[in-house]
C-alpha positions in Angstrom: -67.4 -38.2 7.0 -64.5 -39.8 8.7 -62.2 -39.2 5.7 -63.2 -35.6 5.6 -62.4 -35.2 9.3 -59.0 -36.7 8.8 -58.3 -34.4 5.9 -59.3 -31.3 7.8 -57.1 -32.4 10.8 -54.1 -33.0 8.4 -54.7 -29.6 6.7 -54.8 -27.8 10.1 -51.6 -29.5 11.3 -49.8 -28.5 8.0 -51.0 -24.8 8.3 -49.9 -24.7 12.0 -46.5 -26.1 11.1 -46.1 -23.4 8.4 -47.1 -20.7 10.7 -44.7 -21.8 13.3 -41.8 -21.8 10.8 -42.7 -18.3 9.6 -42.9 -17.1 13.2 -39.5 -18.5 14.0 -38.0 -16.7 10.9 -35.4 -17.6 8.5 -32.0 -18.9 9.9 -30.2 -15.7 8.8 -29.1 -12.4 10.1 -26.2 -11.4 12.3 -23.5 -14.1 13.2 -23.3 -15.0 17.0 -21.2 -12.6 19.0 -21.0 -8.8 19.1 -20.0 -6.3 16.5 -16.4 -5.1 16.5 -14.3 -2.1 15.7 -11.0 -1.5 14.0 -9.5 0.1 17.1 -10.8 -0.6 20.7 -9.2 2.6 22.3 -9.2 5.3 19.6 -8.4 9.0 20.2 -10.5 11.9 19.4 -10.9 12.6 15.7 -9.6 9.2 14.6 -11.5 7.5 11.8 -12.4 3.9 12.7 -14.4 1.2 11.1 -17.4 -0.5 12.7 -18.0 -4.1 11.6 -20.7 -6.7 11.7 -21.0 -10.2 10.1 -24.2 -11.4 8.5 -25.1 -14.8 7.2 -27.8 -16.8 5.5 -28.3 -20.5 6.3 -31.7 -20.7 4.7 -32.5 -22.2 1.3 -33.5 -18.9 -0.2 -31.6 -15.7 -1.2 -32.2 -12.5 0.8 -31.2 -8.9 0.6 -31.6 -5.8 2.6 -29.6 -3.2 4.7 -27.9 -2.9 8.0 -28.0 0.2 10.2 -25.2 1.0 12.6 -25.7 3.2 15.6 -23.6 4.9 18.3 -25.3 5.9 21.4 -28.6 5.3 19.5 -27.7 7.9 16.9 -27.6 6.4 13.3 -24.1 6.5 11.8 -24.9 4.9 8.4 -26.5 2.0 6.6 -25.0 -0.5 4.2 -26.8 -2.9 1.9 -26.3 -6.7 1.9 -27.2 -9.4 -0.6 -26.7 -13.1 0.5 -27.4 -16.3 -1.4 -28.2 -19.5 0.6 -25.1 -20.5 2.7 -23.3 -17.2 2.3 -21.6 -14.9 4.9 -20.5 -11.3 4.5 -18.8 -8.7 6.6 -20.2 -5.1 6.5 -18.8 -1.9 7.9 -19.2 1.8 8.1 -16.8 4.5 9.1 -17.1 6.7 12.2 -15.1 9.7 13.4 -14.4 9.1 17.1 -15.8 11.5 19.6 -14.5 11.9 23.2 -16.2 9.9 25.8 -17.8 6.4 26.5 -20.0 5.1 23.7 -22.2 2.0 23.0 -22.2 0.7 19.5 -24.8 -1.6 18.0 -26.4 -2.6 14.7 -29.7 -4.0 13.4 -31.1 -5.3 10.2 -33.2 -2.4 8.9 -34.8 -4.3 6.0 -34.8 -7.9 4.7 -36.6 -9.3 1.8 -36.6 -12.6 -0.2 -34.9 -11.8 -3.5 -37.1 -13.9 -5.7 -40.5 -13.2 -4.3 -39.7 -9.6 -3.2 -41.6 -10.4 0.0 -40.6 -9.1 3.4 -38.4 -11.8 5.1 -38.7 -12.5 8.8 -35.1 -13.5 10.0 -34.0 -15.0 13.3 -31.1 -12.7 14.3 -32.2 -9.1 13.3 -30.0 -7.5 16.0 -26.5 -8.0 17.3 -25.0 -7.7 20.7 -23.7 -4.1 21.4 -20.2 -3.2 22.6 -18.8 -0.3 24.6 -15.6 1.7 23.8 -14.0 4.7 25.3 -12.5 7.5 23.2 -9.6 9.5 24.7 -8.9 13.1 24.2 -6.4 14.0 21.5 -3.0 14.7 22.9 -2.2 18.4 22.4 0.7 19.2 20.1 3.9 20.4 21.8 4.0 24.2 22.2 7.0 24.6 20.0 5.1 22.9 17.1 2.2 25.2 17.6 4.5 28.3 17.5 6.2 27.0 14.3 2.8 26.3 12.6 1.8 29.9 13.5 5.0 31.2 11.9 4.3 29.0 8.9 0.8 30.5 8.5 2.2 34.0 8.6 4.8 33.1 6.0 2.0 31.7 3.7 0.1 35.0 4.1 3.3 36.9 3.0 3.7 34.7 0.0 0.1 35.1 -1.0 0.6 38.9 -1.1 3.7 38.7 -3.2 3.6 39.2 -7.1 1.6 36.6 -9.1 4.7 35.0 -10.6 6.4 34.5 -7.2 3.2 33.3 -5.6 2.6 30.7 -8.4 6.1 29.3 -8.2 6.1 29.1 -4.4 2.7 27.5 -4.4 3.9 24.8 -6.8 6.9 24.1 -4.7 4.9 23.9 -1.5 2.3 21.5 -3.1 5.0 19.3 -4.4 6.8 19.2 -1.0 3.5 18.6 0.8 2.7 15.6 -1.4 6.1 14.2 -0.4 5.3 14.7 3.2 1.9 13.1 3.2 3.1 10.2 1.1 6.0 9.6 3.6 3.5 9.8 6.5 1.2 7.2 4.9 4.2 4.9 4.1 5.7 5.1 7.6 2.2 4.7 9.1 1.7 1.4 7.2 5.1 0.0 8.3 4.6 1.1 11.9 1.4 -0.8 11.9 -0.9 2.2 12.9 -3.5 0.9 10.5 -4.2 -2.9 10.7 -5.9 -4.4 7.6 -9.6 -5.3 8.3 -9.1 -8.9 7.0 -6.8 -9.7 10.0 -9.1 -8.4 12.6 -12.1 -10.8 12.3 -13.9 -12.9 9.8 -17.1 -14.8 9.5 -17.8 -18.0 7.7 -20.6 -20.6 7.3 -20.0 -24.4 7.8 -23.2 -26.0 6.8 -25.9 -24.5 8.9 -23.5 -23.3 11.6 -22.1 -19.8 11.5 -19.4 -18.3 13.7 -17.0 -15.4 13.9 -13.4 -16.0 14.5 -11.7 -14.2 17.3 -9.1 -11.5 16.2 -5.5 -12.7 16.3 -3.2 -11.2 18.9 -1.0 -8.5 17.5 2.6 -9.3 17.4 5.3 -7.0 18.9 6.7 -4.5 16.5 9.9 -5.4 14.8 13.1 -3.3 14.3 11.8 -1.8 11.0 8.5 -0.9 12.6 10.3 0.8 15.5 12.4 2.8 13.1 9.2 3.8 11.2 7.6 5.0 14.5 10.7 7.1 15.3 10.7 8.8 11.8 6.8 9.2 11.7 6.6 12.4 13.8 8.9 14.1 11.3 6.5 13.5 8.4 3.4 14.0 10.5 4.1 17.5 11.7 4.7 20.1 8.9 6.5 22.3 11.5 9.2 19.6 11.9 9.2 18.3 8.3 9.9 21.5 6.4 13.0 22.6 8.5 14.4 19.1 8.1 13.6 19.1 4.5 15.3 22.5 3.9 18.4 21.3 5.7 18.7 18.2 3.6 18.0 20.1 0.5 20.7 22.6 1.3 23.1 19.8 2.0 22.4 18.2 -1.4 23.0 21.6 -3.1 26.2 22.2 -1.2 27.6 18.8 -2.3 26.6 19.4 -5.8 28.1 22.9 -5.9 31.4 21.5 -4.5 31.6 18.9 -7.3 30.8 21.5 -9.9 33.6 23.8 -8.6 36.1 21.0 -8.7 35.1 18.8 -11.7 38.6 17.3 -12.1 39.2 16.6 -8.5 37.8 13.1 -8.6 39.6 12.2 -11.9 43.0 13.2 -10.5 42.5 10.7 -7.7 
């Protein structure tokens, strides 16, 4: 009888210990610290990334999904899959809207990969952050006027003969691809889009998980300042096309001069 009582006491203690562990949850979920964004002070209409780091310090593999919210409105969900001891950074894109906003995220679902049972994790929510989105600066009036004139010219071209319209559209498409490629190239040099890997990162050291603070941005160099100066030319079609036509005319004028005097260089 005494042995039976001791066995029952041991079994009760074991069940209580297991229930306490299950209630506490697996050491997994969001890494300590808030979520972060690719740009702290964006302008209206800018596309920015919302980031969160998740980790798994348990001895089992887990998977699930994370939901991001802006002002309690769901922006998007992304899946995650973590082996024991792994960390991953997840993100969604958001088009900035004017005003002050609160951004947060939570683990929507989490299951143990092997058993397919729902997993109770310790850190299912992450600290939210607040950002302010400024209004987009209006374009100068002269650019608006030029853009209106460009739209009128496009309408005239569209009403022309099919051959003229086809040739013109091909030229415009080629020129527009040059403009957009130049804008992307100069934006990269000017540093208007910083790689996500340089902003923040998470890692697991044994059972301890942390998120490194973003590095301070260095001041732009000489080449970056030149890129910032040239960027408006490629960003605004109303500026790019007149400059492009002037440069194209100058090239044709130089070539025509050489063709009119083919022996001039040889005589020198």
